N, C-alpha and C positions, 0 to 999 in steps of 0.2 A: 387776417395780415394786416400790417401797418402799408399805406400808400401814400405818396407824395404826390402834389399837382407836380405839373409839368415847370409851374413858375417857382415853387418851392425849388424843384430840383437845380433849376438854373442858378438861382442863388445859392445854393449850398455849393455847387461846383465851380462857381465863379464864371459860369458861361451865358448863353441866352438861348430862349424858348426858340427862338428861330434854328440854332445850330442844333436843339436835341429834335426838334423835327426833322430836318435835314438827314442826321441820323438815322431816324426812324422810316424815312423814304428810301434810303439808301440798304435798310435792313440790318444795320449795326445795332439798332437799339430801339427795340419792340416794346411800347407800353404795356404794360401788366394788364390794364383794362379802359377803357374808352367809354366813357358816360353818354345817355342820353342826348348830353348837349353837346356831344364832340369834344371834351375835355379831358384829355390825356393823362394818366395816373400811372406813378410806377412803384414796384414793391422793392424790397431789398437786393432781390435777385439782380434786376433791372440796375440799381444802383452799383452793384456789384461790377456788373457788366460796363456799365459809364466809367468808372474808377480802372478799368483796363485799358477802356478806348483811350482814355486822357492820357494815362500813363506810356500807351505805344506812341501817342501825338509827341509828348514829352521827348521821345526817343527821334522824334524828327520824321516818323513814317508817316507816308500818305494814307488816303481813306481806302484805297482799293487793297495798300498791304496788310492793311490792321484787318479788313475782312477776311486776307486770307488766311492770317494769323488766329483771328476769332474762330474762324472753321475747323480747325485742326483738333483734333480728340486730346483735351488734356484738361485735369482736374483743375479748377478755379484757384484752388490752394497751392498747386504746383506753379502753375502761370503768375501767380502774384510771389511766390518764393524765388521766382526766378527776375521777376522786376525789381525785386526787394535785394537780390544780390547786384544787380548792376545798378542800382541805386546808391549801395553802400559802396560800390567800385569809384563810382561817380563822385560820392562825396567824398572819399579820400584823396582823388586826384587833384578834386577842386580845391580841397582843403591845402594840397602841397600847393598849387597855384597861386592860391591866397596869402600864404607863407612868403612864397617868393616874391610875390609882387610887393607885400610889406615891407620884406627886407630890403628891397631895392630901393623904396621911398624913403627907408631910414638911411640908408647909406648916403644918398643924393643931400638929404635934408643935413647932415652930418658932414659932409665933404668928403666923405672917403668914396674911395674906389669899390664899384661894383663887384662882386667874385663871380666871375661865370658860372662856376660850377651852382652857384643859388640861385642865378638868374633864370635857368630854364627848368627847374626841379618841378614834375608833373606835367611839362609839356611834349615830353616824348614818347611814343610808344615803344621806341625800339631799345628799351632798358635789358632785354633781353639776347640782344643780337650777340654778345660775346658767348653766352652759353649756347645759343643754337647753334652757332659757327663751329664751336669745340665739340657739340653732341654729332652734329649733321654735315658739316661743312659750310663753307661759302656760299656755295650755290645755293644750298637750302635755305639758308637766309634770305638771300638777294631775291630768290622766287617769290617767297612768302611776303616779303616787303614790297615788291613790285605789284603782288595780286592785292595788297591790302590798302596801297596808296592809289591803289587804281578804281576803287571803290568809292560812290558818292557817300555824303551822310547818311543819307537813307538806309542806303544797302549795308555799310558800316551798322549801323544800329539795328537792323534786322538780324545781322548776322550774328551779333553781342546777344539780342533777345533769344536767337534759336539755342546759342551755347549756354546761355544761363537756366531755359528750359530744360536742356539734355541734362544738366550738371542736377536740377531740381528732380529731374524723374529717377536719376541713379539714387539721389538721397532716398526718396521716396521708399523706392524698392527695397533697399538697403535696410530702412528702419521697420519695413513689414515682413522683415525675418525670411523675404523668399529664397530659394535654393539658386547658387549662382547657375546651376545646371537647366533652371525652370524655364518655361517657354517665353515668360514676359522678361526675366532676365537676358536671354538670349536676343529678343527681340531689341530690347537696350542695346545690347553689345552691336548688333548688326546696325543700327543708329549710330552708334559710336564710329564705327569703321568707317561708315558712309558720311559721315561728318570730317573725318580725319582725310579721306580720300577726295575731299572736296577742297581743302587748303595745299596748293603749290609748295613745294619744297619739303614735305612731308614724304617719308619713305611709303607712307599707304597711300601718296598719290604716283606713286612711280611703277608700273607693273611689272617691272623687269625685279624689284626690291623682295628681300625676305619680309612678305607684310605679316607672317604670323609670329615670325622672330621679334620684329618691331612689336608688335600688339603684345606679347609676352613681356618685353622689356620695358615698353612703356606702363605697364599695368604694376610692375616691380617699382618705377619711379613712383608713379603715385602714391604708394605706399610708404616709401623710403622718403621722401622729399614733402613735409609739412605743407609747404607753398602748394603742391598739387594736392595733397590729401583733404586740404580744407575746402575744395570744390565738392568735395563729396561729403562733407560732414564729419572728417578725421580720419583716424587710421582703421577703423571699422567699416566705414562707408567705402574708401580706397581699396580695403582688404576685398570686399564683395566685388567690386568693379574688376581689380585683378584676376579673381578667379572666373570672374563670368566671361571676360575677353580671352583668358587661357581655354575655357571650354569652347568659346565660338572658335578661336585659332584652329584647335585640336580638328572641328566639327568640318571647319568651312574654308580655311586659307591653306 
């Protein structure tokens, strides 16, 4: 199996040998082998782990948080798929921001009046305010918005990463042909409910709400609305999620 020296890896990854050694001391990145001369070498599995570390650093997470995430049981493919989904979301958001700023510059150069609706495209996370308010009320939106704004950047990034990982796990389970009432599918459903319960403003976070009815309705929405279905790989994946949540609701809520 091919191995790379610590100097080669540092150059490829745009980091330093000192940083890689520090990751090793923290248990984040263990060399695949250490020669008699003390030289550290890294195989492809170590490179894959380093890629995940660097991606999580890009999300703004600290090394202790990264250690916690890497310790969670998850296939490398699913974890990277979660990172990829987040990166694509960020790419789309940044593209909108770039277009917004470019348009502002153009209007200033031509002496025109900038359009307010163009100036802030891509900057606001509250684009679903009207929809959330219509579905679950003003208090639901206000509570969830206050919760989100109360997080620091690292915590927001960690929550996004966990959400993307959950979506990727659902996609993997659907693609593998699991039955919606299988133990693995029901474990994912339990994770999904716990995830929703952690978001203030959702009916799942209200102990007095009809959580079973909420989960069934949410599952139907995943199938009916392609924006939500896309999180689970399309209609087929969303249907699997809906059915698994319905089984979980019948058995546990």
